[in-house]
N, C-alpha and C positions, 0 to 999 in steps of 0.2 A: 232768436227767441221771439215768440209771438207777444202781442200786447197783453193778452189775457194772462199768459204765463208770467210776464214781468210784473203785472199787477198782483198776481197771487204771491210771488216772491216778496214783493214790497209789503204786502199785508202781513205775511208771516214774520218778516223782519220787525215790523212795528209791534206786533204782538209779543215777540221775543223781548224787544227792548222794554216794553211796558211791564212784562213779567219781571225782568231784571230790576227795574225801578221799584217794583213792589217789594222785592227781596231787600233792597237797600233800605227802604223806608221802614220795614218791619224791624230793623236792627235797633233803631233809636228814635225817640220822639222828635229830636232835633232834625233828623234827616227827612222827616215827612214834608214834602213840598220843596225842600232845598234843591234837589236835583233839577226839578223843572224850572225853578227860579234862575239857577245858574245857566241852564241851557238857553232859556229865552233871552237872558241878558247877553250871553255870548253871541247869539245870532243877531240881536239888535245892534250891538256894538260893532260886530264884524261888517255889517252893511255900511256903516259910516266910514269904514276903512277902505272903501272902494273895492271890496272883494266881490266883484260883480258876478263871478262864476258861482252859481247857487250850490254846486257840489262842494266847494270849499266851505261855504257857510254851513251847509248840512253837516260836514265832518266836525266842525267846531261845536255845533249844536249837540251832536251825539256824544262828543267828548265830555261836554258839560253834564249831560244826563248820566253818563256811566262812570265818571271819574272816581266816585266813592264806592264802587262795587266791592273793592277789596276790604272795606270796613266790615263786611259780614263775617270775616274770619278773625276780626279783632276781639279780644276777650270783653265780655259784656261789662265786667266790673271796672274796666278801664274806660270804655266808651261812655258809660253812664255815670262816671265818677263826678260827684257834685263839687269838685274843686280842681284847681289847676294840676296838671300831670307832673309827676316826678320825672327825672331824666330817663330812668330805665323804662318807665311807662311810655314816655314819648318816643323812645327808640323802637318800641313795638309798633306804635301807631304809624311811624314813618315807613313801615313795611307795606302799608296798604296800597300805594301805587303799583308796587311790584305784583301784589296779589291780583289787583284789577287787571293788569296786563296779562297775567297768566290765565285767568278765568276766560278772558275774551280772545286769547291768542289763536284758538282754533276756528274763529269766525273770519274767513278771508275777506268778507265784505267790510270788516272794520280794521283792516291792516294799516290804513293811513291814519286811523284815529288813535291807534295804540301809542305812538310816540307822544302825542299830546297828553294822554291820560297818564302815562308813566312819568312824564317830566313836569307836571303842572305844579309841583312843589320845589322845583329848582329855583335858585335865586340868581339874579342878574350878576352879582359879584362872585358867584361860585360857591356860596355858603349853604346852598339848599341840598335837597335830597331827591332821589336816591343815589344819583351818580355825580353830584357836584358839578354839573355842567355850568358854563359861564357865558354871559353875553349872548351873541348871535348863534352860539352853538345850541342854545335852547330853541326848539321849534317854535315858530311864531304862534301857532295855535296854543301851545303850552304857556307861552308868555301872556297871551290874552286870558286864558283860563285861570292863570294864577291871580291876576288882578280881579277878575269877576268873582272867583271863588272866595277871595279874601273879603271883598265888599259885601257879598251876601252873608258870609260868616259874621262880620262885624255888625251888620244891621239885623241879626237874628239873636234871639235870647238863648243863653246857654245856662246850664245848671249853676255855674259858678259866677255868672255876671249877667247884667241886663243887656238888652240890645242897644247899640249906639244909634243916635240920630244920623241920617244920611250925611249931614255936614260934618259931624264929628268923625264918621267913618272915612270920608274923603280926606280929612286932615291927617288921620292915622296912616292912610295909604301914602300920602304925599311925603310923610316922614321917611318912607322906605324907598323913595324914588332914586334910581341909580344903584341901589344896593339890593334890595329884595326884588324890585320891579323895574322893568324896562321904562326909563324916564319918558321917552317919547310916547310910547303906548299909554302910559298912565295919564299924561297930560291930555291926550285925546279922549281917554275914557272920562276924565273929569268934565271935559267940554260936553261929551255925550250925555252924562248924567244931568248936568245943569240944563242942557237944551231939552232933554226929555221932560224934565220937571216944569220948565217954562211953557212947553208946548202942550202939556197934558191938559185935556179938557174933560170935565165931568159930563158924562152922557146923561141927559135928562130923559128918562124913560119910565114908563109905568111899571112898578114892581107888583107882580101878581101875588095874591095871598096863597097860603099853603093849600087850602081846599081847592083853589083854582088850578094850582100846579098839579095836584093829584087828579083832578077832573081831566086835565089835558093829557096826562099820562094814560089814563084809562081809555080816553077817546082814541088816542093814537094807537094804543095796543089793539083795540077792537078793529082798527083799520089796517093792522099789520105794519104800522109805521115805526114802532118802537124797536130800536136795536137792542135785542136782548143779550145779556151776558151769557157766555158759553163756557163750559168747562173744557180745559185742554183735551186734545185727542188722547193724550196719555192716560187720562182717567178712564175713558171709555174702554181703552185697550186693557187696562189693568182689571177692569170689571170682567171682561171676556176671559182673561187668563184665570181669574179666581173661580170661574164657573166650572173649570175642568176638574176631573176626578184624579188625574195623575199629579205627580209632584210638579209644583209651579215655580220653584225658586229661580231656575235658569231663565225661563221664559219671562218671568216677572222682571228680572234684571234687564233683559234685552229691551223690554217695553219702556221701562223707566229711564234707561240711558238715552233714549231718543230725545228727552227733554232735559237740556243742560241745567236749567234753573231748578227744576224739581229735584234733579239728581244732587245738586250742590246742597240744597236745603235738607234733603233726606240724610245725607252724610253728616251734615252739621248737627241735626237733631240726634242722630245715632251716637254722636260723640259728646252729647250734652251729659251733665252729671246724672240725669234721670235714667239714662240707658247705658252709660259708659261702662266698659269692661276693662280688661287689663291693657289692651292695646288700642292705639289710635287707628280708627277706620279711615280708609282712603278710597274705597270703591263702593259702588252700589251693591255689588254681590255680597261683600262682607257686611254691609249695613243690613241687608235682608237676613243674613245668617244670625246676626245679633238680635234683630227686632222680631223675627218670625214673619211668616207670610201675611197673616191676618193683620198684625199691627202695622206692617209696611203698607198694606192697602189702606188702612185707616189714616195713616200719616200722609199718604199721597193725596187722599181726598181732602184732608184738612189743609194741607199746603196749597193745593189748587184753589180751594174755596176761599181762603183768606183774602185773595185778591179782590173778591166781590165787595169787600167791606172798605175799600179805599175811597177816600174823598179828599178833594182839594180845599173844601170849605172848612176852615178851622173850627167854626162853631159846631160842626157835626162830628168832628173826629172822636171826641170822647163818647158820644152816643153810639157811633159805629163800632168803637172798640168794646163798649159794653154789650152791644148786640152780638159781636163775635164771641166774647167770653161766655155769654149766655148760651149760644149755640154749641160751643165746645163742651160746656158743662152738661148740656142736655144730651149730647152725643155720648159722652162717657156714662151718663146716667142710664140711657137706653140699653147700653151694652151690659151694665152691671145688673139691671133689673131682669133682662132676658136670661142672664146666667143664673140669677137667683131662682128663676122659674124653670130652670133646666130646659130651655127651649132650644131646639135645633135650628140650623139656618140662621144663626145670629149674626152672620157677616153683614147683613143689610141694616142692622139696627144703628150702627154708628152713623151711616149716611143719612138715615131717617132723622136722627137727632140734629145733625148739621143743617139739613135743609128744611126743617119744620117751619122756620120763620122766613122762608125765602121771599114771600110776599112783602114782608116788612123791609127786608134788605133792599129789594129793588125799588120800592116806593120811597123809602127814606133817602136812598142814593139819588133818586130823581129829584127830590125836594132840595137836597144839598147842592146838586149841580145847578139847579135853576135859581136858587136864592142868592142874591148878592152877598158877598162876604161881610159887608158893613151893615147889612140889614139884620137887626136884632130879632132873634126868634125865641119863642117860648116852647119848651118841650111839651107842655100840655097841648099846645095847638097842633104839634106834629102827631102826638098820640091820638087826639080826637079826630084828626083828618083821616087816619088810616085804620082806626080801630074796627070799624064795621065792614071794611072791604079787603083788608090785607089777606085774609084767609082765602076768600074766593079768588082774588087776583093770583095768589100763590098757586092755587089749584089749576088755574088757567095756564100758568107758566109750565107746570108739570105736564099738562096735556100737550102744550106746544112742544115740549122737549121729548114727548113720547115715553114718559116713565110709566111703569106698571101701576095698576089701580091702587095698590096698597100705599104707594108713595103719595099719590094724589089725596087719598083719604087722611093720611097723617097730616099733610099740610092744611087741609080744609077743616079737620075736626079736632085737632089737638087742644084747642082752647075752650072746648065746650065744658059746661059744668056738670051736665048729666048725660047719660048714654042709654041707648036701648039694648036689648039682649042681642041684637044683631051686629053690634059694633065690633070692628076688628081688634084683635088683641094688640096689634102694633100701635093702634091709636091710643089705647089705654096706657100702654107703656110710655109712649111719647108724652102723654098728658101728665103722668106722674113725674117723669124726668124734667119736664118743663117747669113744674111747680117746685121740684127739688132745687133746680138751678136758681129760681127766684129766691127761695128760702135761704140759700147759701150766700146771698148777696149779689148774685149774678143776674139781677133784674135789669130790664131795659128802661122801664119807667117806674118811678117810685109809687108805692101804694098798690102794686099788683100782687103782692105776696099773700098767700093764704095763711090763716092763723094755725090751723091744725091739718097737717098732711094726712093723718089717718082718717079724717072725715071726708076725704075726696071720694067721689063715686068710683073713680078709676082704681083706687086702692082696694075698695070693697069688692069690686068685680074681679080684680086680679087675685084676691084672696091672700094678700100679703099681711103677715103679722108685724106688729110694731118693732120687734127686735130685728127682723129682716130689713125693714125700711131704714132703721138706724144704722145697720151695717152698711147698706148701700150708700147712705148719706156720707158716712165717714170715708168710704172708698172714693167717692167722688171728690170729697174735700182734699184728700191726699193727692189724687190725680191732678187736680187743678192747681194745687200748691206747687207741685213739681213740674207739671207739663203746660200750665196755662200760658207761660211766657215763651214757649219753644218756637212758636210760629210767627 
């Protein structure tokens, strides 16, 4: 295999892993960032165990990243329960390592990682799950992961308890030495944690202001140095299939099945209460039959785009989640408005609604990545730094991605207050949908909502009556109530 081919495979693998992590984190607020913490701690601890072969450390690292993938199949009412679980609920949760192994079993590159993932909840005395392995029968990677996973869980806040201080977490782990955990490994882990704490030094470095960060992003973008987010290939191929005049179902399924992560999420969404029929769906083809081709296309776009709103900076997570819900509400709004106007070719409206704020998404993501987690930020400063430039920046992104002219104009003109007679109808529809999303509480920054939707220039130019706008509003409310949490 050539070096270029090996690099391409490695890049694809890392993108796949990153997408899988996004799926995990979307399941539960607690999981956001947990996978990365566990993986980093597993790798760091493994290095102190003289695992000099980097391949071994890498395997434990990936086991840490993917160990909770099976949680995406667990019922939301159990995962998000704000109290300790009952025995029958715990029995369901204990199936997640098996689901994790099953999801990843077709990836040959992870074959040595699967035993660590499957058995990281085994106990040293044989009382763990799923197979009740005991002592040295438990893979060493699983024994390491068990300790690290428990430490991260204890030092993280849960709905039913506060986070433990590191010293208290260590004390709780030591109470399980020889029973839940390998005593020797646990002792060495305690030494590692203490040593890491004593050796840690705060880096003294200048923290850039938010306007300086934004200026850097724009400068790097102009020089072609910014690594832009890209939509998975499957989205582009889905778009090509949807342009055909013939029946698209079978071809659509073949395209989606190329992306394991999107396939899993699509099936999960199709089985949600919002779409559920009489039978449980287990394949992409049956999911498409239930959802319909147009809705499948929209869901694939939404699932793929959700990953753009991911951030490791806890201060920005709520803001990015609000931005996502705003974009989703706007996407539903554009579709409903286009239907109310009896417009043809409405398959593009959902995507326009999703990407109308792409400039904000990329700029806020850049700020969150560059800003230290302990540096307090004011949302007003973020808003002010991007207010006058996000639309133009978003338009530049659309040109770089080679999207048609109407998409660029939606991105650059959606937030205007008044329009000329030459404005595209798509822009007016996106403008109204944008304001409807704000009015329904899916605003990004407070104070941006308009008082009277009917006074909007876009509403007047579209010729919509108040009754029609009210109907559209209620439809979006119901859609967000049912579907806002699906992704």
